[in-house]
C-alpha positions in Angstrom: -19.9 -61.4 -255.7 -22.4 -62.1 -252.9 -23.4 -59.1 -250.7 -23.2 -59.8 -247.0 -26.4 -58.8 -245.2 -26.3 -55.8 -242.8 -28.9 -54.0 -240.8 -29.9 -50.6 -242.2 -32.8 -49.9 -239.7 -33.8 -51.1 -236.3 -37.0 -50.3 -234.3 -37.9 -51.4 -230.8 -41.2 -53.5 -230.9 -41.7 -54.8 -227.3 -40.1 -57.0 -224.7 -36.8 -58.0 -226.2 -38.0 -57.9 -229.8 -36.5 -55.6 -232.5 -37.8 -55.1 -236.0 -34.9 -55.1 -238.4 -34.5 -54.1 -242.0 -31.5 -55.5 -243.9 -29.7 -54.0 -247.0 -31.2 -57.0 -249.0 -34.8 -55.6 -248.4 -35.6 -58.4 -245.9 -37.5 -57.3 -242.9 -37.9 -59.4 -239.7 -38.7 -59.1 -236.1 -36.1 -60.8 -234.0 -36.5 -61.8 -230.3 -33.2 -61.2 -228.7 -34.1 -62.8 -225.3 -32.1 -66.0 -226.0 -28.8 -64.1 -226.2 -29.3 -62.1 -223.0 -27.0 -64.0 -220.6 -23.4 -63.8 -219.5 -21.3 -60.8 -218.5 -21.8 -58.8 -221.7 -25.4 -59.6 -222.7 -26.8 -60.2 -219.2 -27.0 -56.5 -218.3 -29.3 -56.0 -221.3 -32.1 -57.9 -219.5 -32.9 -54.6 -218.0 -35.4 -53.2 -220.5 -34.0 -49.7 -220.2 -30.5 -50.9 -221.1 -31.9 -53.1 -223.9 -33.7 -50.2 -225.5 -30.5 -48.2 -225.9 -29.5 -50.2 -228.9 -28.1 -48.5 -232.1 -26.9 -49.5 -235.5 -23.1 -49.7 -235.8 -20.9 -51.6 -238.2 -24.1 -52.9 -240.0 -25.6 -54.6 -236.9 -27.4 -54.0 -233.7 -25.1 -52.7 -230.9 -25.4 -51.5 -227.3 -23.3 -48.9 -225.4 -21.7 -51.6 -223.3 -20.0 -53.1 -226.4 -22.5 -56.0 -227.0 -23.5 -56.8 -230.5 -24.6 -59.7 -232.6 -23.2 -60.5 -236.0 -25.6 -59.3 -238.8 -25.3 -62.8 -240.5 -26.7 -64.3 -237.3 -29.6 -61.9 -237.2 -30.3 -62.4 -240.9 -30.3 -66.3 -240.4 -32.6 -66.0 -237.3 -36.1 -67.2 -238.0 -38.0 -63.9 -237.4 -41.6 -63.4 -236.4 -42.1 -61.7 -239.8 -39.6 -62.5 -242.5 -40.6 -60.6 -245.7 -38.9 -58.7 -248.5 -39.5 -55.0 -248.6 
């Protein structure tokens, strides 16, 4: 049975970039800026709001209810993809 990837650690890097660690051991830095539009994600363009992320349900979430599927983050070409 294939294990679905999920985020186990997330650290703010700079701008709209977050360094992620997945349960598979893969580490990558993802730039979230391309998702920050519309009624749910648009408010996260404010850096203070963006930096309030947390891990919930195996992915990166924000207090306003925004989140991005962990499979999407895992598939994203990160600045630094590497196994731990």
